[in-house]
Backbone bond lengths (Angstrom), bond angles and torsions (degrees), N, CA, C in turn:
res aa  C-N    CA-C-N  psi(-1)  N-CA   C-N-CA  omega(-1)  CA-C   N-CA-C  phi
1 M - - - 1.498 - - 1.531 111.57 -
2 K 1.251 116.59 143.24 1.455 120.65 -174.83 1.539 109.31 -79.20
3 K 1.312 115.90 147.85 1.445 121.52 177.77 1.544 109.52 -91.75
4 V 1.324 115.08 115.69 1.468 120.79 178.29 1.515 109.00 -106.75
5 V 1.317 114.87 128.37 1.466 122.36 178.90 1.500 109.73 -126.36
6 I 1.324 116.37 129.48 1.442 119.73 177.40 1.564 108.87 -123.62
7 W 1.334 113.33 125.64 1.464 123.12 178.37 1.513 106.47 -89.32
8 T 1.325 117.28 131.68 1.488 120.79 -175.93 1.487 113.71 -141.04
9 F 1.287 117.28 163.57 1.474 125.54 165.05 1.508 107.11 -100.49
10 K 1.308 118.89 155.02 1.513 123.30 -176.65 1.525 109.40 -64.07
11 R 1.246 121.66 -48.99 1.470 123.93 -172.87 1.493 113.91 -110.80
12 C 1.299 114.60 48.12 1.512 119.17 -175.38 1.545 107.20 -110.86
13 P 1.318 114.21 118.79 1.489 117.40 -178.90 1.557 113.31 -65.50
14 F 1.335 117.10 -29.48 1.476 119.05 178.36 1.523 110.00 -72.16
15 C 1.343 114.68 -35.87 1.475 119.54 175.42 1.518 111.29 -60.58
16 V 1.361 113.37 -45.11 1.497 117.54 -179.65 1.533 107.37 -60.93
17 K 1.355 118.79 -48.41 1.441 120.30 -178.07 1.538 111.57 -56.41
18 S 1.319 116.52 -43.77 1.474 117.34 -179.85 1.580 113.92 -64.41
19 K 1.328 113.48 -37.46 1.482 117.41 176.07 1.503 111.36 -67.83
20 I 1.323 117.15 -36.38 1.508 119.93 179.50 1.509 106.97 -63.84
21 L 1.376 118.62 -44.71 1.436 120.88 -179.21 1.544 110.25 -62.00
22 L 1.324 119.39 -46.09 1.472 122.11 177.52 1.552 108.76 -58.30
23 D 1.323 117.33 -47.11 1.463 119.61 178.34 1.505 113.87 -58.14
24 Q 1.324 116.49 -40.55 1.509 122.14 -178.73 1.524 108.21 -65.68
25 L 1.329 118.78 -29.95 1.478 122.79 -179.73 1.538 110.23 -88.91
26 N 1.340 115.87 2.11 1.472 118.85 -178.86 1.506 113.91 58.54
27 V 1.328 114.38 39.27 1.426 122.12 179.96 1.571 110.51 -96.04
28 E 1.314 116.22 123.97 1.456 119.25 176.31 1.525 107.58 -78.79
29 Y 1.279 116.01 135.54 1.479 120.33 -177.86 1.502 111.74 -146.04
30 E 1.300 115.29 155.42 1.478 121.39 171.56 1.482 107.75 -99.87
31 E 1.282 114.99 129.23 1.472 121.21 176.22 1.515 110.96 -101.56
32 I 1.339 114.46 126.81 1.480 120.23 176.64 1.505 103.99 -111.70
33 Q 1.321 116.94 103.89 1.435 123.66 -179.20 1.570 109.25 -93.04
34 I 1.252 117.63 122.87 1.494 119.73 -178.51 1.567 108.41 -119.82
35 P 1.321 114.76 146.57 1.458 118.27 173.74 1.549 112.69 -68.43
36 F 1.301 115.76 150.40 1.456 119.97 177.69 1.536 106.66 -58.53
37 G 1.344 114.42 138.08 1.442 119.89 176.67 1.492 112.64 86.54
38 D 1.288 120.11 1.04 1.447 125.88 -179.62 1.518 107.65 -63.45
39 K 1.351 116.27 136.11 1.507 119.37 179.71 1.542 113.35 -61.67
40 R 1.321 118.64 -18.18 1.465 118.86 177.71 1.500 112.40 -67.72
41 L 1.316 118.91 -22.44 1.442 123.67 177.05 1.552 108.90 -62.36
42 N 1.344 114.38 -39.91 1.480 119.64 176.59 1.515 110.86 -64.13
43 E 1.322 118.16 -40.35 1.430 125.89 -178.74 1.562 106.44 -64.23
44 L 1.280 116.13 -46.23 1.492 119.27 178.15 1.514 112.11 -60.98
45 A 1.359 115.54 -41.11 1.451 120.15 -177.42 1.562 106.69 -63.02
46 L 1.295 119.80 -42.42 1.458 122.01 177.55 1.538 111.78 -59.58
47 K 1.295 114.63 -38.70 1.461 118.62 -177.80 1.549 114.53 -78.63
48 T 1.306 115.76 -34.31 1.472 120.77 -175.53 1.538 116.08 -110.82
49 G 1.283 116.32 -20.42 1.472 119.62 -174.29 1.510 113.13 78.74
50 C 1.358 115.61 11.23 1.481 121.09 -178.35 1.529 106.66 -119.60
51 T 1.297 115.04 136.92 1.465 119.54 -178.22 1.557 114.09 -111.17
52 T 1.335 113.13 9.35 1.458 117.25 178.87 1.509 110.85 -113.77
53 L 1.339 118.62 168.58 1.398 123.26 176.21 1.555 106.07 -124.20
54 P 1.308 116.47 154.71 1.458 129.94 7.07 1.495 112.25 -79.30
55 Q 1.297 113.03 159.56 1.485 123.01 170.55 1.559 108.74 -130.38
56 T 1.289 113.21 129.34 1.484 118.94 -176.14 1.501 111.30 -114.79
57 F 1.303 112.69 136.43 1.468 121.73 178.67 1.525 109.51 -122.33
58 V 1.328 118.26 146.15 1.419 123.78 172.10 1.506 107.06 -128.41
59 N 1.380 113.83 121.40 1.450 119.22 -173.17 1.493 113.86 47.39
60 D 1.348 114.87 45.62 1.456 125.25 177.61 1.524 114.02 66.56
61 E 1.305 117.77 10.60 1.502 122.20 174.10 1.558 107.61 -100.99
62 Y 1.316 113.84 130.79 1.453 119.18 179.54 1.463 111.12 -69.16
63 I 1.345 119.18 124.51 1.484 124.81 177.25 1.521 111.46 -96.91
64 G 1.358 117.15 -43.85 1.439 116.87 176.28 1.465 112.79 150.95
65 D 1.344 115.45 -169.43 1.482 122.66 179.24 1.487 109.98 -95.62
66 N 1.328 117.69 -169.16 1.453 121.09 -179.86 1.479 114.17 -58.86
67 S 1.290 119.10 -43.33 1.461 123.31 178.78 1.467 110.70 -60.26
68 R 1.315 117.17 -44.46 1.516 120.61 -177.71 1.526 109.98 -66.78
69 L 1.322 119.16 -38.22 1.477 120.24 174.82 1.539 111.50 -58.20
70 Y 1.326 117.06 -42.76 1.458 119.13 -177.64 1.533 109.89 -75.45
71 E 1.277 119.80 -29.69 1.434 122.02 171.74 1.507 113.68 -62.21
72 L 1.359 114.51 -46.49 1.447 120.96 178.84 1.519 111.13 -64.23
73 Q 1.368 116.05 -34.26 1.449 121.39 177.73 1.512 109.99 -67.06
74 A 1.335 116.66 -43.37 1.495 120.96 -179.95 1.550 110.72 -64.92
75 E 1.317 116.69 -32.03 1.480 121.51 177.19 1.493 112.60 -76.88
76 G 1.397 117.20 -11.36 1.398 120.52 179.36 1.550 116.15 80.35
77 V 1.315 118.03 18.21 1.492 123.03 -178.33 1.518 114.16 -115.54
78 L 1.265 117.78 -8.16 1.472 120.18 -175.63 1.538 110.36 -59.42
79 E 1.308 117.84 -49.50 1.421 122.30 -176.37 1.561 112.43 -56.11
80 S 1.324 115.41 -43.51 1.484 119.41 -178.04 1.551 109.07 -70.63
81 I 1.357 118.11 -26.64 1.472 120.07 -179.67 1.539 107.12 -75.53
82 L 1.343 118.87 -36.09 1.442 121.00 -172.30 1.471 112.57 -86.24
83 K 1.309 119.25 -25.62 1.534 120.59 -172.71 1.486 110.50 -108.64
């Protein structure tokens, strides 16, 4: 099974939407919730080029943010990427 990790903020509506989508697809994931301003956000930005959350990884490969997850879902490929 693939390892899915989602980095989130506590009160982020886009983070909630991404987690709801993963839950609807019955995908098990690890959530790493960080406080706003945490230095790990800078580390993620260097790795992904993205400074916002959520950020989703599958087997340590960056998949994308909330918008990208929904794009992949609309294309019908998200489930195969995650499972």
